[in-house]
N, C-alpha and C positions, 0 to 999 in steps of 0.2 A: 732652595736654601733650607738647611736643617733648622728646625724650630729651636732658637736658643733658649726658650722657656718651656721645656717639655713638661714642667710641673703643672701646667694648666690642665693636662690630662684629657681623656676622651670625652669627659662630660661637658667640656666647653661648647657653647652653642655655635652653630654654623656661622652666625654673624660675627661672634667673637673670634672664631678662627680665621675669618677672612679680614676682619677690620679692627681687631683689637690692636694690631701692630701694622705699620708699614715698613716693609723689609727690602733691603737691597744688600748685595754682598758687603759684608762688613758693617752694616747698619741695621738698627732695629728701633724705630720710633714708636713708643707706646702712645696710643691716642687717648685724650680725655673721654670721659663718658658722654655719649651723644644720645639725644632723644630718638633720632632716626634709627640708631643701632644699639638698642639698650643691652644686648647681649645677656651676660649673666648677672648683671648688677641687681636686677629685680627678681631674679629667679628664686632667691632663697625664701622669699615670703609669698610667692605665688601658690595658689591653691591651699593656703593655711599651713604650708610647711614651716618647720622650725627655722628661725632666723639663723643665718650663718654668723660665726664670730665676726666682731668688728663691722657690723652693719646697723644702720639706724632702722626705725620703724618703717621707713619708706623703702628700705632695701638698699639705700645708698651707702657708700663706705663711711665708716666711722674712722676719723684720723686721730692719732694721739702723738703729741710732741712733748718733750721735756727740754726746756731751754735753760742754759745755765750761764749766770754772769758771776764774776769773781769778786772776792773781798767784801761781801756784804753790801750794806747801803747805810747811809746816814739816817737813823730812825726817825728823826724829828722832821726830815724832809720827805720821807717815804709815806708814813701812815697818815691817814685822814684824821681830823680832829674828833669826829664822831663816827660811831658805827651805825650801820643800818642802810636802808635803801637810798636815803637822801645824802650819802657821804659826798664830800667835795674832794677832788683829786688834789693832793698835796704837790708841792713844787716839782719833786722828782717825777711824778706820774702825770703831770699836766699834758705831756705830748699824747697821751692816750685818750684825750677828750673825745675824739671822733669815734672811738669804739667803746666808750664807757659802758654802754648798755650790754656789752658782750662780756663784761669782766665781773669776776668775784675776787675781792681782796680777803685774804684768809690769814688773820692774825692769830698768834698764840701756838703756832705749830713748831715743833722742836726737832732737833736731830742730836739727842743727848749722847748717842754713841760717839759723837765727835768731840765731846768734852775731854779735857785733859784729865789724866789719871796717873796711875803708877808709871806709866811709860813716858811721862813728861810731855815736852813740847811737840809741835807737829800739827797745829790746829788747821793749817791749809791742806795738808795731805788728808786729814781725816774728814774735813768738810767736803772735799771732792769724793773721796772714796765711800763715804757713808750716805751721800745725798740720795742716790737712787737704790742703795742696797739695804740700808737700815741696820747694818751689822758693824760691829767694832773691827776695824781692819788690823791686821797683824803688823806690829812695828818691826821692820826689818829693812836693812839697806841692800839686801841681797836678792837672789832670784827665787826665795821661798816666800814671796809675798802671797797674801791671801785676804780677799774681801768677801763678796757674796754675789749671787745672782741678782742683777739689777731689775727693777720693775719693768722696764721696756722689754727686756728679754723674756720675762714671764708672759707678757702680752704677746710677744712674737711667737712664742710657742703655742699660745691659745689660738692665734690666727692660722698658723700653719703655713701652707704653701699657696696661699690664695693670691699672692702678688709676686711679681718677679724678685723683689727684695723683701725678705722677711722683716728687715729693719735697716734703717740708714743711720750711720753715725757721722757727724760733721763736727768740724772745729775750725777756728780761725787762730789757732795758737800753735806754737812750736810743740812738736810731740817728742818727748823723751821717755823711752821704756826701759832705759838702763841707768844705773847710777843712783845717787842719793840727792834728793832735792829739798827736804824739809825735816831737819832735826832727826836724821837717821831714819827717815821714811823713804822707801824706794820711790823713784820719780814716777813710777808706773801709776801711782795713786792720784797724783796731781794732774796727770795728762791723759786720763781716760775716765769717761763718765759711765759707759755701758760695760757690763760684765756678763758673759754667757755662762760662766761657772766661776766659783770662788777664786780660781787660779788662771782665768782666761779673760783678760780684758780685750775689748773690741776696739782696736785702734781706729780713731776717727779719721775720715778723709779731710785733708786741709787744703787740697789743691783743686780749684774749680775746673781746670782742664781734665784732670783724671776723673773727677766726678761726673762731668759731662760725657766722657767716653764710657764710663760704667753705665750711665743711663741710656745713652743712645747709640753705643757701639755694640758689636756682636762678637762672639768668639772669646778666646782666651786673652789674658792681658797682653801677651806678645802679639796676638793677631790684631787686637785693637790698636796697639801702638803702630803696627805696620800700616793699618788702614788709615790712621791719622796722618802719617807721613805722606801717604799717597794724596790725601785731600790737601795737605799743606803745599805740596809740590805743585799740584794742579790749581791751587788757590780756589778751591771750591767749598761750598757750604755742604753740610749734611743734607740740606733741603734740595740741593741741585741734583742729588742722586735718586730723588723719589718724585720728580715732577710729574711723570705720567701717572703714578699712583695717586698723587694729590688731585690731579685733574678728574680721575675716575671716581675718587671718593667724593669730590664736590658734586658730582652728578647724582649721587645717591642721598644726599642730604637735604633736609628742609632748610628754610631761610635762616632760622635761629642757629641751627647747627652749622651752617656755612660761616656765619659770623663768629661762632665760637672757635671753629677749627682755624679760621684766619687769624684770630687773636692768639691762638696757640702757636701756630707757626711763626707768627711775628715774635712771640716771646722767646722761642727757641732761637731764632736768628739773632735777636737782641743780645741774649746771653752769649752766643757764640762770638759775636763781634767784640763784646766786652772782654771776653777771655783772650781773644787775639790781640786786642789793644794792650792788654797787660803783658802778653808775650813779646810784642814788638817793642814796648817800652823797655823791657829788661834787655832784649837783644841790642838795643840801640845805645846801651851804656858803653863807655870806653873800656871798662872792666866789668863785664856783665856778672862775674862770679863774686864780686866784692861788694859787701854791704848792699845787696840788691835782693828783692824778693824772688822766690823760686818762680820759674816760668809758669805763667797762667794765674799768678797771684798779683792782684793790683797793688800798686804802691800806696794808694789811699786806703787807709783802714775802713773808712766809711763805705767805700765802694766794695771792698772786700767782704765785709759783713753782709752788705745788701745783696751782693751777688750770690752768696751762699744761701741767704734767705730766699732769693728768687729761685734757686735750684730746689730748695725744699718745697717751695709753692708748686713748682712744676711736678715734683715727685708725687705730691698729694693730689694734684689735678689729674694726672694720668693713672692714678691708682698703681704706681710703681711700688709704693709701700704705704702701709698704714700706721707704721710706728717709726719714730725718729727721735734721736737725741742730737742736740746742738749745743756743744760745750763752747760758747763764744770764745771764752778764755778760761783756763784753769785757774783755780784758787791760788793766790799768792802772786799772780801775774803782776809784773811791774812795768807794764807798757806806759810810755808817755803819750799824751794826747795833744800834740802840737796843733792839730786841726781845730781844736777848740781853745787853744791858748793855754794848755796845761802842759808845761815842759818838765814836770817832775813825774817820777814813777808812781803808778797807781797804788802799788802795795805800800811804798814808803809813806805816801800821803795818808793812807788808811789808818796808820798809826799816828794820828794827828795830836794826841795828848791834849786836846782841847783848844789847840791853836785855831782861831777863827778863820784865818786866811786858808790854812790847809783844809779845814772842813768845807769851806766854800768851793775849793778845787775838787774835792771828792764829790760834792753834790753835782758839779757840772759833769763829771765823768759818770755818775749814776744816771743823770738825765740823758746823757749821750746814749747810753746802752738802752734806756727806755724808748728813746726816739727811733732806734733801729727796730726795736720790738713793734712799735706803732706802725712803722712802715710795713712790716710783714702782716700784722693783724688787719690793717686796713685793706691790703691786697687780698687777703683771705676772704674778708667780708664783701669785697666788690666782685668776686668770682662766683658765678652761678654753678651750682652742682646739677647733677642729672635730675633730681627731684624738684628743682626749682628753688631750693634753699641755697644759701651760700656755703662755700667750703668752710667758713668760720662756724656757721650754725651746726655743721656736721663734724665738728672737731672738739676735742678737749686738750687744751694746751696749757702746760704748767711753765711759768717763768719764775725763777728764783735762784737763790744762792744758799750754800751750805753754811755760810757764815752770816750772822745777823749784824752785829756791830763789829766791824773790822778793827776798831781801835782796841777793843777788849777781848776780841776772839771769842765772842759768845755764840752759842748755837741754839738759843731759845728765842722764840718770836722771830723766826726766819722771815725775810722779805719774800713772800709768796703770793702770786696771783694765779688765778685760773681763768682762762679765756675760752669762749666757746659755749655751745648749748648742748653738745654731745647728742645732736639729733633731736633735741627737744626734751631730753631727760634732765638737763641742768636748767636752773632759772637764775641766770646772772643778773648783775645790777645792784649788788650790795656788798658792804664790808662787814664781815662777821668776825667776832673775836672768840676764839676758843681758849680753853683753859689748859694750856700746856699739854697739848695732844701731840703725839709723834706724827711727823709728816707722812709716815708710812700708813697711817689711818686713811689719809686721802688717797693713797695709791690703791688700797684695798677697794675703796669706792669706785675708783676709775676702772680697775680690773673687772668689777661687776658689769660695768657698761660695755666692755669689750666682749664679755661672754665667755663660753667655755666652762671648764670645771670650776666650781666655786672654791676659792682659797680662804681659809679661815684665819691664817696667820702669815704675816709677811715681815721679816726683819723684827724690829722692836715694836710692831703694832700692838695696840691694845683693844681694837675694835674699829668699826667703820666710822669714818667722819660723817656727820650728819649735815649734808649740804642742802641747800634750798632746791 
């Protein structure tokens, strides 16, 4: 079978060429890094050579993710009472207690380009469009929209073609790239987080099935769809097609690697079964096309978000990508949260006007989002990387919103946290208050850790954020 990832090039090691992927017609499973078959992961630092972009000091991959939640957060429930290393997690952030030592809370960061001006309203569109670009977006309800290159795409260019996917873009929201959504701002701003150019948004993948086929299928989209149909007709898993390769691989691995690869295959099968369950639930409805999730999307929003987080975890584990954005929902999202007893729209509630019962409902929604973040970070912390550290240790992960206080549409003191140790170059475990610094200053700092050409200015940055 022709190599579906020729970008690896002739310099890939023999072990990488043989065992970086398990292939079958229509399938290509990327393997996690294994001690028995280190391949190229440590090659960059061997013999004193300069480190490749997006690698840690050990040579393990450095992963970067930007995770976005909508409509800001209730400040009084988000921020700790005191700054410093001894900070106590407030009500909204309590679900992160098990990974507190991996977190930095960053107060005083701004996205002032999202503030209202002569162009009037549209704070949700600006919050989304500015968050990763740091530039004032053009107010238009037509096709002449304009934002800026987002930080994730700058990093993706620095990394180059080292992974099968330069970057991954995910969402659990409806995607609208036409029409007007917020006070004469084009919908494209609220429904996209990543931009490869000022006029080119990267539409996120919202369907777990399609993401699964991208990650584990081979060939063109049409060929992947055909291969999926064959598997569905035969009621077979992707793992069924590589049984002999799996047995052969197991014979080459040490004990710890056999456990790791078994856990990996178990995770792949678990995700596949959950996607199938979502598809079957939809197909079983009397009118499957009416008020039902798209095939492959779970009916439970909690399961939907966690399934996408699990896919992101697998993408990082297998080094399918080292840069990702996950817009859990776009700003202005008005989803109801019946699963936690909130039957009112999130956006409507965020304009609480001081009503205590509305504020309490928004706090529950804020905490729900953080609970899903905790699920992901705990999984990253529990997964060993090739260098013996955890995936979370070898990551830098931003979680935040482009709105601060959704009631007043403010864009100063954004709710931002940074998780991970970036391979030991970050020292988490503190709450730091900055003095109205652009959030883009944080991004310059993160770009430096990825490597590549040094960038002096990004968006509205004024310098590098001084992190611990």
